[in-house]
Phi, psi and omega in degrees: 000308184297325183297346180280353186249155176256343180212129176255125173256120181261138158286159183258291185292122178087354179246304173261325179258127181272084183242018182296314181296319177299314180298319178296315181299320182290317179296324178293324176296321177292320177298317178300321182296338178256013181058039179252158180293140179275170185250142166279169177299320179296319177301313183301311181293336179284328187249346183301137185201169172240143353294153188294341176303318179298317180295320178300317180295319178296326179291338176129354180289137179252106185279006167280337181265331179204154189277151174300322181301321180290311181296318179299321179290322177300316179297312184292323177300318180289322177298316180299320181294328188245010186299337177293345177287337181280135181244164175292151169300149185305328186271353192303306185295318179301315182291318179297320178298315182297313181296319177299322181294339178277355182080018180267128179287152181224146177219168175243135173234113189226149173274011179273156177301127188301314183302313181288325177301311179300318179298314183292316180300318179293318181297331178272003176073028186253354187306324185298341184276345193246132177285319178225143173235118185233137178211184182276164179260018177212180190257004194262010171051053174274194184295144177258018184297313185296317178290335175294321177298318178295321180295318179301320178297319180293319182297314171056050169231163180306138185303325181290352179258010181241138175227140176258128179246120182212188185234012181222162175296336175297323176298318175301314182296316180297314179300318179298317179294328180277347179080027182238167179287161178220140171236133183249145183246131193260021176242027179250238191266353177228152185287157178298323180300318178292317183296325180297337179295342183288333187085355177280161170300134179238120181252155181287325177202170188289342178293338176296340178296331186240010182295000000 
């Protein structure tokens, strides 16, 4: 499957970086601070969504009482403080190495803040694998569609030769808007049951790409 493409666009959080548990722990701490019910991992994967404001409301936050901007910043400040706790998926380096050995270019398209994204990718020793690293210019994890359009222009290969690999239905939506293929991975921020609704190929982990 992978050999059919000339460029792989990776999502970062939940696809290459295993930060689901960290994200869950932080949202639960915020929920506790507002005397709201906490989430199990299954609950989290069932309701996590983009834009994250919608997911926060489903989790129980009432933005009539406090603003999304305040809660979002609290979450991101804590994530920034503890982001070193998140590790790469066990298969990440092996898969990136294999794809690189095939002569296929790779990039990252993320709803994460670009400055911190570049820092994290570099700290994990992965910068050498990516032709382009793209993220948002703010901390609120809104849609990455617009920066995706810019990335497609930079890549400049036929759309049928590009695939986006991610872990959420937002990745499916973005790929559809960009006119490219999508493969979804089911051990990140959304459940396999939800991802299967997309109609895209859904793999258990990224090592299945090269199995």
